GUGU-725961 format. One record per residue: residue number from 0; residue in three letters; chain; y, z, x of N, C-alpha, C, O in turn. Coordinates in Angstrom, 2 decimals, padded with zeros to 5 digits, m for minus. Last residue first. Example, Ala and Ser with C-alpha at 12.3 -4.5 7.8 and 13.67 -1.06 7.14 Angstrom:
<rs>
+-----+---------+--------+---------+---------+---------+---------+---------+---------+---------+---------+---------+---------+---------+---------+
! num ! residuo ! cadena !    n.yy !    n.zz !    n.xx !   ca.yy !   ca.zz !   ca.xx !    c.yy !    c.zz !    c.xx !    o.yy !    o.zz !    o.xx !
+-----+---------+--------+---------+---------+---------+---------+---------+---------+---------+---------+---------+---------+---------+---------+
!   1 !     SER !      A ! m002.25 !  007.08 !  012.85 ! m001.06 !  007.14 !  013.67 !  000.03 !  007.87 !  012.90 !  001.14 !  008.04 !  013.41 !
!   0 !     ALA !      A ! m005.69 !  007.80 !  013.19 ! m004.50 !  007.80 !  012.30 ! m003.30 !  007.80 !  013.20 ! m003.32 !  008.46 !  014.24 !
+-----+---------+--------+---------+---------+---------+---------+---------+---------+---------+---------+---------+---------+---------+---------+
</rs>
This chain:
<rs>
+-----+---------+--------+---------+---------+---------+---------+---------+---------+---------+---------+---------+---------+---------+---------+
! num ! residuo ! cadena !    n.yy !    n.zz !    n.xx !   ca.yy !   ca.zz !   ca.xx !    c.yy !    c.zz !    c.xx !    o.yy !    o.zz !    o.xx !
+-----+---------+--------+---------+---------+---------+---------+---------+---------+---------+---------+---------+---------+---------+---------+
!  92 !     LYS !      A !  078.66 !  089.07 !  048.38 !  078.95 !  088.81 !  046.98 !  077.78 !  089.10 !  046.10 !  077.86 !  088.93 !  044.88 !
!  91 !     LYS !      A !  079.95 !  090.81 !  051.13 !  078.78 !  090.34 !  050.42 !  079.11 !  090.16 !  048.95 !  079.76 !  091.01 !  048.35 !
!  90 !     ARG !      A !  082.40 !  089.88 !  053.46 !  082.07 !  090.59 !  052.23 !  080.86 !  089.96 !  051.59 !  080.73 !  088.74 !  051.52 !
!  89 !     LYS !      A !  082.15 !  090.21 !  056.95 !  082.16 !  089.33 !  055.78 !  081.75 !  090.13 !  054.54 !  080.85 !  090.96 !  054.60 !
!  88 !     LYS !      A !  084.19 !  091.44 !  059.55 !  083.11 !  091.67 !  058.57 !  083.26 !  090.72 !  057.41 !  084.37 !  090.46 !  056.93 !
!  87 !     THR !      A !  086.37 !  091.15 !  061.13 !  085.33 !  090.11 !  061.25 !  084.18 !  090.32 !  060.27 !  083.30 !  089.47 !  060.16 !
!  86 !     GLU !      A !  087.99 !  093.35 !  060.83 !  088.41 !  092.11 !  060.16 !  087.36 !  091.02 !  060.24 !  087.43 !  090.05 !  059.49 !
!  85 !     PRO !      A !  087.06 !  095.42 !  062.41 !  086.62 !  095.38 !  061.00 !  087.02 !  094.10 !  060.29 !  086.45 !  093.78 !  059.24 !
!  84 !     HIS !      A !  086.44 !  095.92 !  065.37 !  086.95 !  094.70 !  064.74 !  086.50 !  094.61 !  063.29 !  085.63 !  093.80 !  062.97 !
!  83 !     ARG !      A !  085.31 !  098.31 !  066.10 !  086.61 !  097.98 !  066.67 !  087.26 !  096.78 !  065.98 !  088.48 !  096.65 !  065.99 !
!  82 !     LEU !      A !  082.87 !  098.21 !  064.78 !  083.82 !  099.25 !  064.40 !  085.23 !  098.94 !  064.92 !  086.22 !  099.25 !  064.27 !
!  81 !     ALA !      A !  081.65 !  096.10 !  066.14 !  081.92 !  095.96 !  064.71 !  082.93 !  097.01 !  064.24 !  083.76 !  096.71 !  063.38 !
!  80 !     TYR !      A !  081.39 !  097.21 !  068.71 !  082.24 !  096.04 !  068.51 !  082.62 !  095.89 !  067.03 !  083.77 !  095.59 !  066.71 !
!  79 !     ILE !      A !  079.55 !  099.23 !  068.12 !  080.87 !  099.60 !  068.62 !  081.84 !  098.44 !  068.42 !  082.98 !  098.65 !  068.01 !
!  78 !     LYS !      A !  077.37 !  097.62 !  067.39 !  077.95 !  098.53 !  066.41 !  079.36 !  098.95 !  066.82 !  080.26 !  099.02 !  065.99 !
!  77 !     MET !      A !  076.86 !  096.37 !  069.84 !  077.25 !  095.55 !  068.69 !  077.89 !  096.41 !  067.61 !  078.85 !  095.98 !  066.97 !
!  76 !     ALA !      A !  076.07 !  098.60 !  071.32 !  077.27 !  097.86 !  071.72 !  077.77 !  096.99 !  070.57 !  078.98 !  096.88 !  070.35 !
!  75 !     THR !      A !  073.70 !  099.22 !  070.04 !  074.80 !  100.16 !  069.96 !  076.11 !  099.48 !  070.34 !  077.15 !  099.75 !  069.73 !
!  74 !     LYS !      A !  072.24 !  096.93 !  070.82 !  072.44 !  097.22 !  069.41 !  073.62 !  098.18 !  069.21 !  074.45 !  097.98 !  068.33 !
!  73 !     ARG !      A !  072.10 !  097.14 !  073.60 !  072.90 !  096.07 !  073.00 !  073.20 !  096.33 !  071.52 !  074.28 !  096.00 !  071.03 !
!  72 !     ASP !      A !  072.51 !  100.59 !  074.72 !  071.74 !  099.37 !  074.48 !  072.61 !  098.36 !  073.74 !  073.72 !  098.68 !  073.30 !
!  71 !     LYS !      A !  074.50 !  102.38 !  075.51 !  073.14 !  102.57 !  076.03 !  072.25 !  101.36 !  075.77 !  071.31 !  101.13 !  076.54 !
!  70 !     ALA !      A !  077.62 !  100.83 !  076.60 !  076.77 !  101.52 !  075.63 !  075.37 !  101.64 !  076.21 !  075.08 !  101.08 !  077.26 !
!  69 !     GLU !      A !  080.73 !  099.40 !  076.98 !  079.71 !  100.19 !  077.66 !  078.95 !  100.99 !  076.61 !  079.54 !  101.75 !  075.84 !
!  68 !     ILE !      A !  082.01 !  096.15 !  076.70 !  081.68 !  097.40 !  075.99 !  080.58 !  098.10 !  076.77 !  079.60 !  097.46 !  077.17 !
!  67 !     ARG !      A !  084.38 !  093.66 !  076.93 !  083.46 !  094.48 !  077.71 !  083.28 !  095.82 !  077.01 !  084.24 !  096.54 !  076.76 !
!  66 !     GLU !      A !  084.55 !  090.70 !  075.07 !  085.01 !  092.08 !  075.20 !  083.95 !  092.91 !  075.92 !  082.77 !  092.86 !  075.57 !
!  65 !     GLY !      A !  083.47 !  088.20 !  074.60 !  084.54 !  088.33 !  075.59 !  085.07 !  089.73 !  075.79 !  085.97 !  089.92 !  076.60 !
!  64 !     LYS !      A !  081.41 !  088.74 !  072.78 !  082.53 !  087.87 !  072.39 !  083.74 !  088.09 !  073.30 !  084.88 !  088.16 !  072.84 !
!  63 !     ILE !      A !  080.47 !  091.29 !  074.72 !  080.26 !  090.76 !  073.38 !  081.53 !  090.03 !  072.96 !  082.59 !  090.64 !  072.81 !
!  62 !     ILE !      A !  078.90 !  092.41 !  077.42 !  080.05 !  091.60 !  077.07 !  079.73 !  090.92 !  075.75 !  078.84 !  090.07 !  075.67 !
!  61 !     PHE !      A !  078.00 !  095.66 !  078.46 !  077.66 !  094.47 !  077.68 !  078.95 !  093.73 !  077.39 !  079.98 !  094.35 !  077.13 !
!  60 !     GLU !      A !  076.80 !  097.97 !  080.76 !  077.95 !  097.17 !  080.35 !  077.46 !  095.92 !  079.65 !  076.62 !  095.19 !  080.18 !
!  59 !     HIS !      A !  075.26 !  101.11 !  080.01 !  075.23 !  099.78 !  080.58 !  076.42 !  099.00 !  080.05 !  076.98 !  099.35 !  079.01 !
!  58 !     GLN !      A !  074.31 !  104.44 !  080.41 !  075.36 !  103.52 !  079.98 !  075.22 !  102.20 !  080.74 !  075.09 !  102.19 !  081.96 !
!  57 !     GLN !      A !  072.69 !  106.45 !  081.16 !  072.05 !  105.37 !  080.42 !  073.08 !  104.35 !  079.93 !  072.75 !  103.50 !  079.11 !
!  56 !     SER !      A !  072.63 !  108.13 !  084.21 !  073.43 !  107.63 !  083.10 !  072.74 !  106.45 !  082.45 !  072.25 !  105.55 !  083.13 !
!  55 !     ASN !      A !  071.55 !  110.06 !  086.10 !  070.72 !  109.21 !  085.24 !  071.48 !  108.75 !  084.00 !  071.03 !  108.95 !  082.88 !
!  54 !     ASP !      A !  073.48 !  111.67 !  087.34 !  072.97 !  110.47 !  088.02 !  072.19 !  109.54 !  087.11 !  072.19 !  108.33 !  087.34 !
!  53 !     GLY !      A !  075.72 !  112.70 !  084.68 !  075.01 !  112.91 !  085.93 !  074.51 !  111.59 !  086.51 !  075.05 !  110.53 !  086.21 !
!  52 !     TYR !      A !  077.28 !  112.58 !  082.38 !  075.85 !  112.30 !  082.27 !  075.07 !  112.55 !  083.55 !  073.84 !  112.60 !  083.50 !
!  51 !     MET !      A !  079.94 !  113.42 !  083.05 !  079.33 !  113.78 !  081.77 !  077.81 !  113.67 !  081.81 !  077.12 !  114.57 !  081.33 !
!  50 !     LYS !      A !  080.40 !  112.44 !  085.64 !  080.61 !  113.86 !  085.37 !  079.92 !  114.29 !  084.09 !  079.37 !  115.39 !  084.02 !
!  49 !     HIS !      A !  079.92 !  109.77 !  085.21 !  079.06 !  110.49 !  086.14 !  079.18 !  111.99 !  085.93 !  078.20 !  112.73 !  086.03 !
!  48 !     TYR !      A !  082.02 !  109.19 !  083.47 !  080.64 !  109.10 !  082.99 !  079.68 !  109.86 !  083.91 !  078.75 !  110.51 !  083.44 !
!  47 !     ARG !      A !  084.16 !  109.55 !  085.30 !  084.07 !  110.37 !  084.08 !  082.65 !  110.36 !  083.53 !  082.13 !  111.41 !  083.16 !
!  46 !     ARG !      A !  083.63 !  107.61 !  087.24 !  083.65 !  109.02 !  087.63 !  083.50 !  109.93 !  086.41 !  082.80 !  110.95 !  086.46 !
!  45 !     LYS !      A !  083.84 !  105.31 !  085.64 !  082.57 !  105.63 !  086.31 !  082.52 !  107.10 !  086.69 !  081.49 !  107.76 !  086.50 !
!  44 !     ARG !      A !  086.55 !  105.50 !  084.94 !  085.54 !  105.56 !  083.90 !  084.18 !  105.91 !  084.50 !  083.44 !  106.72 !  083.94 !
!  43 !     GLU !      A !  087.74 !  105.11 !  087.43 !  087.93 !  106.39 !  086.75 !  086.88 !  106.58 !  085.66 !  086.37 !  107.68 !  085.47 !
!  42 !     GLU !      A !  086.94 !  102.44 !  087.84 !  086.49 !  103.49 !  088.76 !  086.64 !  104.87 !  088.13 !  085.75 !  105.71 !  088.28 !
!  41 !     ALA !      A !  088.28 !  101.08 !  085.81 !  086.81 !  101.08 !  085.82 !  086.27 !  102.19 !  086.73 !  085.26 !  102.81 !  086.41 !
!  40 !     THR !      A !  091.04 !  103.11 !  084.56 !  090.46 !  102.02 !  085.34 !  088.94 !  102.13 !  085.32 !  088.38 !  103.13 !  084.88 !
!  39 !     GLU !      A !  092.67 !  103.84 !  081.48 !  091.72 !  104.23 !  082.51 !  091.16 !  103.01 !  083.25 !  090.85 !  101.99 !  082.62 !
!  38 !     GLY !      A !  094.36 !  103.86 !  079.33 !  094.82 !  103.27 !  080.57 !  093.90 !  103.51 !  081.74 !  094.32 !  103.39 !  082.89 !
!  37 !     GLU !      A !  092.79 !  105.20 !  077.28 !  093.24 !  103.82 !  077.13 !  093.63 !  103.18 !  078.46 !  093.26 !  102.03 !  078.70 !
!  36 !     TYR !      A !  091.63 !  107.64 !  076.69 !  091.23 !  106.97 !  077.93 !  091.70 !  105.52 !  077.96 !  091.07 !  104.69 !  078.61 !
!  35 !     PRO !      A !  092.36 !  108.51 !  074.18 !  092.88 !  109.24 !  075.34 !  092.57 !  108.56 !  076.67 !  093.20 !  108.88 !  077.68 !
!  34 !     ASP !      A !  093.42 !  106.53 !  071.58 !  092.39 !  106.62 !  072.60 !  092.93 !  107.35 !  073.81 !  093.88 !  106.87 !  074.43 !
!  33 !     GLU !      A !  094.36 !  107.88 !  068.53 !  094.86 !  107.34 !  069.80 !  093.79 !  107.57 !  070.86 !  093.30 !  108.69 !  071.01 !
!  32 !     HIS !      A !  094.04 !  107.20 !  065.17 !  093.37 !  107.77 !  066.34 !  093.89 !  107.09 !  067.59 !  093.87 !  105.87 !  067.69 !
!  31 !     TYR !      A !  094.88 !  107.92 !  061.91 !  095.33 !  107.27 !  063.14 !  094.69 !  107.97 !  064.32 !  094.78 !  109.19 !  064.45 !
!  30 !     GLY !      A !  094.29 !  109.27 !  059.54 !  093.33 !  108.30 !  060.03 !  093.75 !  107.58 !  061.30 !  093.03 !  106.69 !  061.74 !
!  29 !     GLY !      A !  095.84 !  111.30 !  058.48 !  096.28 !  109.93 !  058.32 !  095.34 !  108.89 !  058.88 !  095.60 !  107.70 !  058.70 !
!  28 !     VAL !      A !  095.38 !  113.87 !  060.82 !  095.86 !  113.51 !  059.49 !  096.25 !  112.04 !  059.48 !  096.95 !  111.59 !  060.39 !
!  27 !     LEU !      A !  094.78 !  114.26 !  063.47 !  093.70 !  114.37 !  062.50 !  094.10 !  113.91 !  061.10 !  093.24 !  113.61 !  060.28 !
!  26 !     GLY !      A !  096.99 !  114.20 !  065.11 !  096.01 !  113.13 !  065.24 !  094.95 !  113.14 !  064.17 !  094.27 !  112.13 !  063.97 !
!  25 !     PRO !      A !  098.41 !  116.58 !  064.55 !  098.94 !  115.29 !  064.11 !  097.92 !  114.15 !  064.19 !  098.00 !  113.21 !  063.39 !
!  24 !     ALA !      A !  096.41 !  119.22 !  063.20 !  096.95 !  118.53 !  064.36 !  097.40 !  117.14 !  063.93 !  096.80 !  116.57 !  063.02 !
!  23 !     PHE !      A !  097.40 !  121.08 !  060.26 !  096.51 !  120.20 !  061.00 !  097.21 !  119.61 !  062.21 !  098.44 !  119.51 !  062.25 !
!  22 !     MET !      A !  099.29 !  122.64 !  058.96 !  097.97 !  123.20 !  059.23 !  097.14 !  122.36 !  060.19 !  096.26 !  122.90 !  060.86 !
!  21 !     GLY !      A !  101.69 !  121.29 !  058.51 !  101.72 !  122.50 !  059.30 !  100.35 !  123.02 !  059.69 !  100.23 !  123.77 !  060.66 !
!  20 !     GLY !      A !  102.04 !  119.15 !  056.85 !  101.53 !  118.89 !  058.19 !  101.49 !  120.12 !  059.06 !  101.27 !  120.00 !  060.26 !
!  19 !     SER !      A !  102.64 !  119.35 !  054.23 !  103.78 !  119.34 !  055.14 !  103.33 !  119.08 !  056.58 !  104.17 !  118.82 !  057.44 !
!  18 !     GLU !      A !  100.12 !  119.50 !  053.10 !  100.93 !  118.30 !  052.88 !  102.10 !  118.22 !  053.83 !  102.51 !  117.12 !  054.21 !
!  17 !     ALA !      A !  099.38 !  122.08 !  053.85 !  098.63 !  120.94 !  054.37 !  099.41 !  119.64 !  054.21 !  099.38 !  118.78 !  055.09 !
!  16 !     MET !      A !  101.14 !  123.67 !  052.40 !  101.19 !  123.68 !  053.86 !  100.49 !  122.47 !  054.46 !  100.95 !  121.90 !  055.45 !
!  15 !     ALA !      A !  100.26 !  123.08 !  049.80 !  101.64 !  122.76 !  050.18 !  101.79 !  122.73 !  051.70 !  102.48 !  121.86 !  052.24 !
!  14 !     ALA !      A !  097.68 !  124.12 !  049.91 !  097.87 !  122.69 !  049.67 !  099.28 !  122.26 !  050.08 !  099.45 !  121.18 !  050.65 !
!  13 !     MET !      A !  098.23 !  126.84 !  050.25 !  097.52 !  126.10 !  051.31 !  097.70 !  124.60 !  051.14 !  097.86 !  123.89 !  052.13 !
!  12 !     ALA !      A !  099.47 !  127.37 !  047.79 !  100.21 !  127.57 !  049.04 !  099.56 !  126.80 !  050.18 !  100.25 !  126.18 !  050.99 !
!  11 !     LEU !      A !  097.37 !  126.85 !  046.02 !  098.58 !  126.03 !  045.95 !  099.41 !  126.16 !  047.23 !  099.98 !  125.18 !  047.71 !
!  10 !     THR !      A !  095.64 !  128.94 !  046.81 !  095.22 !  127.54 !  046.92 !  096.42 !  126.60 !  046.90 !  096.49 !  125.66 !  047.69 !
!   9 !     ALA !      A !  097.14 !  131.19 !  046.13 !  096.77 !  130.97 !  047.53 !  096.36 !  129.52 !  047.76 !  096.70 !  128.93 !  048.79 !
!   8 !     ALA !      A !  097.23 !  130.86 !  043.35 !  098.48 !  130.87 !  044.13 !  098.19 !  130.60 !  045.60 !  098.93 !  129.87 !  046.26 !
!   7 !     MET !      A !  094.51 !  131.09 !  042.72 !  095.22 !  129.84 !  042.41 !  096.51 !  129.75 !  043.23 !  096.84 !  128.68 !  043.74 !
!   6 !     ILE !      A !  094.02 !  133.71 !  043.49 !  093.29 !  132.62 !  044.14 !  094.01 !  131.30 !  043.93 !  094.11 !  130.49 !  044.85 !
!   5 !     GLN !      A !  095.73 !  135.03 !  041.68 !  095.90 !  135.19 !  043.13 !  095.23 !  134.05 !  043.89 !  095.81 !  133.49 !  044.81 !
!   4 !     LYS !      A !  094.62 !  134.29 !  039.23 !  095.98 !  133.86 !  039.55 !  096.27 !  133.99 !  041.04 !  096.97 !  133.16 !  041.61 !
!   3 !     ILE !      A !  092.14 !  135.59 !  039.43 !  092.19 !  134.13 !  039.30 !  093.57 !  133.61 !  039.69 !  093.68 !  132.61 !  040.39 !
!   2 !     LYS !      A !  092.91 !  138.29 !  039.44 !  092.23 !  137.72 !  040.60 !  092.29 !  136.18 !  040.58 !  092.48 !  135.56 !  041.63 !
!   1 !     SER !      A !  096.21 !  138.87 !  038.09 !  094.76 !  138.81 !  038.01 !  094.18 !  138.11 !  039.25 !  094.88 !  137.42 !  039.98 !
!   0 !     MET !      A !  098.73 !  141.13 !  038.91 !  098.31 !  139.75 !  038.92 !  096.78 !  139.71 !  038.94 !  096.14 !  140.42 !  039.71 !
+-----+---------+--------+---------+---------+---------+---------+---------+---------+---------+---------+---------+---------+---------+---------+
</rs>
């Protein structure tokens, strides 16, 4: 078997495995993302942030259209809100 045919066969085998879901973790395929901190209380979130950032945490709480978002500044909080609510984006003509 020539080198090109070997590479082609290996590529087809990898593509078949990827389509069956054998190569990737279930959360990475299909664009579905499950939030691991969904049921977390405010106290647990504070402890987690303190563990990650230490005493000088730059996280602040912002309320944007009734939703509480923690970010380092208001601009970042607005970006997080926009990512969570893509239906509010207006199309430019």
